[in-house]
C-alpha positions as CSV (number, residue, x, y, z in Angstrom):
1,M,-37.9,-36.9,27.8
2,L,-36.6,-34.6,30.5
3,R,-38.2,-31.2,30.9
4,D,-35.2,-29.6,29.2
5,G,-36.0,-31.6,26.0
6,T,-33.3,-34.3,26.5
7,G,-33.2,-37.7,28.0
8,P,-35.3,-40.8,27.7
9,I,-38.4,-41.2,25.6
10,T,-41.1,-41.8,28.3
11,W,-44.7,-43.0,28.0
12,V,-47.4,-42.9,30.6
13,L,-49.8,-45.7,29.6
14,T,-53.3,-46.3,31.0
15,D,-56.8,-46.7,29.8
16,G,-57.5,-43.1,30.7
17,K,-58.8,-43.7,34.2
18,A,-58.1,-40.4,36.0
19,G,-56.7,-42.0,39.2
20,D,-54.3,-44.3,37.3
21,E,-53.1,-41.7,35.0
22,L,-52.6,-39.2,37.8
23,Q,-50.3,-41.6,39.7
24,A,-48.2,-42.4,36.7
25,L,-47.9,-38.7,35.8
26,S,-46.9,-38.0,39.4
27,V,-44.0,-40.4,39.2
28,A,-42.9,-39.0,35.9
29,E,-43.0,-35.5,37.2
30,A,-40.9,-36.5,40.3
31,L,-38.3,-37.9,37.8
32,G,-38.2,-34.5,36.0
33,L,-39.7,-36.0,32.9
34,A,-42.2,-34.7,30.3
35,P,-43.9,-38.0,29.2
36,Q,-46.1,-38.8,26.3
37,V,-49.5,-39.8,27.5
38,R,-50.7,-43.0,25.7
39,R,-54.3,-44.3,26.3
40,V,-55.4,-47.7,25.4
41,K,-59.1,-48.5,24.5
42,P,-59.4,-52.3,24.2
43,R,-62.9,-53.6,23.4
44,P,-64.6,-57.0,24.1
45,P,-63.8,-59.8,24.0
46,F,-60.3,-58.8,24.8
47,T,-61.3,-56.8,27.8
48,W,-62.9,-59.8,29.3
49,L,-59.6,-61.5,29.8
50,M,-57.6,-58.6,31.0
51,P,-55.1,-58.3,32.7
52,W,-54.4,-61.7,31.3
53,G,-54.5,-62.4,27.5
54,A,-53.4,-60.3,24.6
55,I,-53.9,-56.7,23.5
56,D,-56.7,-55.8,21.2
57,P,-55.3,-56.4,17.7
58,R,-57.0,-53.3,16.5
59,E,-54.5,-51.3,18.6
60,R,-51.3,-53.1,17.5
61,P,-48.4,-51.0,16.3
62,G,-48.9,-50.2,12.6
63,T,-52.7,-49.9,12.9
64,P,-54.4,-46.5,12.4
65,D,-54.3,-44.4,15.6
66,S,-52.5,-47.1,17.6
67,P,-51.5,-46.0,21.1
68,L,-48.4,-48.1,20.7
69,A,-47.0,-46.3,17.6
70,P,-43.2,-46.3,17.7
71,P,-40.6,-45.2,18.4
72,F,-40.9,-47.3,21.5
73,P,-40.0,-45.6,24.8
74,D,-36.9,-46.0,26.9
75,L,-39.2,-45.9,30.0
76,L,-42.8,-46.9,30.2
77,I,-44.9,-46.2,33.3
78,A,-48.3,-48.0,33.2
79,S,-51.2,-48.4,35.6
80,G,-54.6,-50.2,35.5
81,R,-55.4,-53.8,34.6
82,R,-56.2,-53.0,31.0
83,A,-52.6,-51.6,30.5
84,V,-50.9,-54.9,31.6
85,A,-51.0,-56.7,28.2
86,Y,-49.9,-53.5,26.4
87,L,-46.9,-53.0,28.7
88,R,-45.8,-56.6,28.0
89,H,-46.4,-56.1,24.3
90,V,-44.1,-53.0,24.2
91,K,-41.4,-54.8,26.2
92,R,-41.3,-57.6,23.6
93,A,-41.6,-55.3,20.6
94,S,-38.7,-53.1,21.8
95,G,-36.5,-56.2,22.1
96,G,-36.3,-55.8,25.9
97,R,-34.9,-52.3,25.6
98,T,-37.8,-50.5,27.2
99,Y,-37.7,-50.4,31.0
100,T,-41.2,-51.1,32.3
101,V,-42.8,-49.8,35.4
102,F,-46.2,-50.8,36.7
103,L,-48.1,-49.0,39.5
104,K,-50.3,-51.0,41.8
105,D,-50.8,-54.8,41.8
106,P,-51.0,-56.0,38.1
107,R,-52.6,-59.3,39.4
108,T,-50.3,-61.2,37.0
109,G,-47.3,-61.5,39.4
110,P,-44.0,-59.6,40.0
111,K,-42.5,-60.6,36.6
112,T,-45.1,-58.4,34.8
113,A,-42.7,-55.4,34.8
114,D,-39.1,-54.6,35.5
115,F,-40.3,-52.5,38.5
116,I,-43.6,-52.6,40.4
117,W,-44.9,-50.1,43.0
118,S,-47.8,-51.4,45.1
119,P,-49.6,-50.1,48.2
120,S,-48.6,-52.1,51.3
121,Y,-52.2,-53.5,51.6
122,D,-51.9,-55.3,48.3
123,R,-50.4,-58.8,48.1
124,V,-47.8,-58.6,45.3
125,R,-44.3,-59.1,46.6
126,G,-40.9,-59.7,44.9
127,P,-37.3,-58.4,44.6
128,N,-38.5,-55.8,42.0
129,V,-41.6,-54.8,44.0
130,M,-41.6,-51.7,46.2
131,T,-44.5,-51.1,48.7
132,T,-45.4,-48.0,50.6
133,L,-48.2,-46.9,52.8
134,T,-49.4,-43.9,50.7
135,P,-49.6,-43.8,46.9
136,P,-47.6,-41.5,44.6
137,H,-49.2,-38.2,43.9
138,R,-48.4,-34.6,42.7
139,V,-48.6,-32.8,46.0
140,S,-44.9,-32.4,46.6
141,A,-43.2,-30.8,49.5
142,Q,-42.0,-28.0,47.2
143,R,-45.5,-27.2,46.1
144,I,-46.8,-27.1,49.6
145,D,-44.0,-24.8,50.8
146,A,-44.6,-22.5,47.8
147,A,-48.3,-22.3,48.6
148,R,-47.6,-21.5,52.3
149,A,-45.1,-18.8,51.3
150,K,-47.4,-17.1,48.9
151,L,-51.0,-17.1,50.2
152,D,-53.8,-17.5,47.7
153,P,-55.8,-14.3,48.1
154,R,-59.0,-16.2,47.9
155,L,-58.1,-18.0,51.1
156,A,-55.8,-15.6,53.0
157,H,-58.7,-13.9,54.8
158,L,-60.2,-17.0,56.3
159,P,-60.0,-17.4,60.1
160,H,-58.1,-20.1,61.9
161,P,-58.5,-22.9,62.4
162,R,-58.7,-23.3,58.6
163,V,-60.3,-26.6,57.6
164,A,-59.8,-28.1,54.1
165,V,-62.9,-30.2,53.2
166,L,-62.1,-32.7,50.4
167,V,-65.3,-34.4,49.2
168,G,-65.4,-37.3,46.7
169,G,-68.6,-39.1,45.8
170,N,-70.2,-42.3,44.8
171,S,-67.9,-45.0,43.6
172,R,-67.9,-48.7,43.0
173,H,-67.4,-49.3,46.8
174,H,-69.0,-46.3,48.4
175,H,-72.3,-44.5,48.2
176,F,-73.5,-41.3,49.8
177,T,-77.0,-42.0,51.1
178,E,-79.4,-39.2,52.3
179,E,-78.4,-40.2,55.9
180,N,-74.7,-39.9,55.0
181,I,-75.2,-36.5,53.6
182,A,-77.2,-35.3,56.5
183,R,-74.6,-36.6,59.0
184,L,-71.7,-35.1,57.2
185,M,-73.5,-31.7,57.1
186,R,-74.2,-31.9,60.8
187,H,-70.6,-32.6,61.6
188,L,-69.4,-29.7,59.4
189,M,-71.9,-27.3,61.0
190,S,-70.5,-28.3,64.4
191,I,-67.1,-27.0,63.4
192,T,-68.3,-23.9,61.6
193,D,-70.3,-23.0,64.7
194,T,-66.9,-22.8,66.6
195,G,-65.6,-20.2,64.0
196,A,-63.5,-22.5,61.8
197,G,-62.8,-21.3,58.3
198,L,-64.0,-23.8,55.6
199,M,-62.1,-24.3,52.3
200,V,-64.2,-26.8,50.3
201,T,-63.6,-28.7,47.1
202,V,-65.7,-31.4,45.5
203,S,-65.3,-33.9,42.7
204,R,-67.2,-34.8,39.6
205,R,-68.6,-37.8,41.5
206,T,-70.1,-35.7,44.3
207,P,-73.9,-36.0,44.4
208,A,-75.7,-32.8,43.4
209,T,-77.6,-32.6,46.7
210,L,-74.3,-32.9,48.7
211,R,-72.6,-30.3,46.5
212,E,-75.5,-27.8,47.0
213,A,-75.6,-28.3,50.7
214,L,-71.8,-27.8,51.0
215,M,-72.0,-24.7,48.9
216,A,-74.8,-23.2,51.0
217,L,-73.0,-24.0,54.3
218,T,-69.7,-22.6,53.1
219,F,-71.2,-19.3,51.8
220,R,-73.3,-18.9,54.9
221,H,-70.2,-19.0,57.1
222,G,-68.0,-16.9,54.9
223,G,-65.8,-19.8,53.7
224,F,-64.4,-20.7,50.3
225,F,-66.0,-23.1,47.9
226,W,-64.3,-23.9,44.7
227,D,-66.9,-23.9,41.9
228,G,-64.5,-24.8,39.1
229,S,-63.7,-21.3,38.1
230,G,-60.3,-19.7,38.3
231,E,-57.1,-21.6,39.0
232,N,-57.5,-24.9,40.9
233,P,-56.6,-24.1,44.5
234,Y,-56.3,-27.8,45.6
235,V,-52.7,-27.6,46.8
236,D,-53.3,-24.2,48.4
237,L,-56.2,-25.7,50.4
238,L,-54.0,-28.5,51.6
239,A,-51.1,-26.2,52.4
240,L,-53.0,-23.7,54.4
241,A,-55.2,-26.1,56.3
242,D,-54.8,-26.6,60.1
243,F,-57.0,-29.7,59.7
244,I,-58.3,-31.7,56.7
245,V,-61.7,-33.4,56.4
246,A,-61.7,-36.0,53.7
247,T,-64.2,-38.6,52.6
248,A,-63.0,-42.2,52.6
249,D,-64.0,-43.0,49.0
250,S,-60.6,-42.0,47.6
251,F,-57.3,-43.6,48.6
252,N,-55.4,-41.0,46.6
253,M,-57.1,-38.0,48.2
254,I,-56.2,-39.2,51.7
255,G,-52.7,-40.0,50.6
256,E,-52.3,-36.4,49.2
257,A,-53.6,-35.0,52.4
258,A,-51.0,-37.0,54.4
259,A,-48.2,-35.1,52.6
260,T,-49.1,-32.0,54.6
261,G,-48.4,-33.3,58.1
262,R,-51.9,-31.9,59.2
263,P,-54.4,-34.1,61.0
264,I,-56.9,-35.8,58.7
265,L,-60.5,-36.4,59.8
266,V,-62.1,-39.1,57.7
267,F,-65.8,-39.3,57.0
268,E,-66.9,-42.8,55.8
269,P,-70.0,-43.0,53.6
270,S,-72.0,-46.2,53.2
271,G,-70.1,-49.2,51.8
272,G,-66.4,-49.8,52.1
273,H,-63.6,-52.2,51.2
274,P,-61.4,-54.5,53.2
275,K,-58.3,-52.8,51.7
276,L,-59.6,-49.4,52.9
277,D,-59.8,-50.8,56.4
278,V,-56.2,-51.9,56.3
279,Y,-55.1,-48.6,54.9
280,M,-56.9,-46.6,57.5
281,D,-55.7,-48.8,60.3
282,E,-52.1,-48.2,59.2
283,L,-52.6,-44.5,58.9
284,K,-54.3,-44.4,62.4
285,S,-51.2,-46.2,63.9
286,H,-49.1,-43.3,62.5
287,G,-51.4,-40.7,64.1
288,V,-52.4,-39.4,60.7
289,V,-56.1,-40.0,60.5
290,H,-59.0,-39.8,62.9
291,P,-62.8,-40.4,62.5
292,F,-64.7,-37.3,61.7
293,V,-67.4,-36.9,64.3
294,G,-68.0,-33.1,64.3
295,R,-64.9,-32.0,66.2
296,L,-61.3,-31.0,65.3
297,E,-58.8,-33.4,66.8
298,G,-55.3,-34.8,66.2
299,Q,-51.7,-33.4,66.2
300,P,-49.3,-32.6,63.4
301,Y,-47.0,-35.4,62.3
302,E,-44.1,-36.0,60.0
303,P,-45.5,-35.6,56.5
304,L,-45.9,-38.9,54.5
305,N,-45.0,-38.7,50.8
306,S,-43.9,-41.9,49.0
307,T,-43.5,-40.2,45.6
308,P,-39.8,-39.2,45.8
309,K,-38.9,-42.7,47.1
310,V,-40.7,-44.4,44.3
311,A,-39.1,-42.1,41.7
312,K,-35.6,-42.7,43.2
313,A,-36.1,-46.5,43.0
314,I,-37.2,-46.2,39.4
315,A,-34.2,-44.1,38.5
316,E,-31.8,-46.6,40.1
317,G,-33.5,-49.5,38.3
318,F,-33.5,-47.7,35.0
319,S,-29.8,-47.0,35.3
320,R,-29.0,-50.6,36.1
321,H,-31.1,-51.7,33.1
322,R,-29.2,-49.3,30.8
323,R,-25.9,-50.4,32.0
324,A,-26.8,-54.1,31.4
325,L,-27.7,-53.2,27.8
326,G,-24.5,-51.3,27.3
327,L,-26.4,-48.0,26.9
328,P,-25.3,-44.6,28.3
329,D,-26.7,-43.7,31.7
330,I,-29.1,-40.8,32.1
331,A,-29.2,-38.3,35.0
332,F,-32.6,-37.6,36.3
333,F,-33.6,-34.3,38.0
334,L,-35.2,-36.0,41.0
335,E,-37.7,-34.3,43.3
336,T,-36.3,-34.0,46.8
337,P,-38.4,-35.4,49.7
């Protein structure tokens, strides 16, 4: 439904993976919607065939605690390969009434959903497929402007240049070795020695040794390290930064940073992925990212934010779908770019 309590019944459907759910919620938020969050939990052997195959019958509508319990939604936004079969099931069960949206390449072709958003480095293409360089996220222009207009008192005292340091951690494709950690710390010490003000945040995936080293460096130089207490200052860090250092293990994190228009200095731990190389090359061609080698470099650029564009395309497709079914149209409160 819309935030005023009216409008379409909307589901965000994933297997609970944080990155997938965050992207889907970001799009719903940009549409002005307050969605129901539905999480699927299929088990073997059904997971072995996903995204192909059927849903786990233990999660069919009518079973206890089914994530697909009706009434079925007017709009369904799904992400993650385990959600594909469930999206298709809801489409059939609703008699085609549900407008289905899938974020990222479903691997099952463009006919999987009514609308598909996919990053430009993925291969899925079709008349109902929209591709953009950066992924949808919740770091809107409005939130950035609000943070710049009202400084977080925890950050306001920091000297310029202010450097937001966004640190991820070990993942399926990246691993922070001891050498990686030592190199990152050397590079950060190089910029703190010049008087830069550090604003640091880490993730649940950050290795303990790296977290402790970052905390010690930040406190030693009078910077800010978010330890999880108090209100999350993530958007404030981005908004107040003159430069942003980000680790390359998260496409989403770098995409969020690109919404600020501030130069992004990327540190690459061990590992990698061919899609990451394509992504970084495209961002470099726009003057957005630079390798982090212990110095601050790069110029401001026009902020990149695909979220309002994706939301607008979904709203238009949803309206066409409603008209084709003879249903009344619905006005969305779209987030402005």
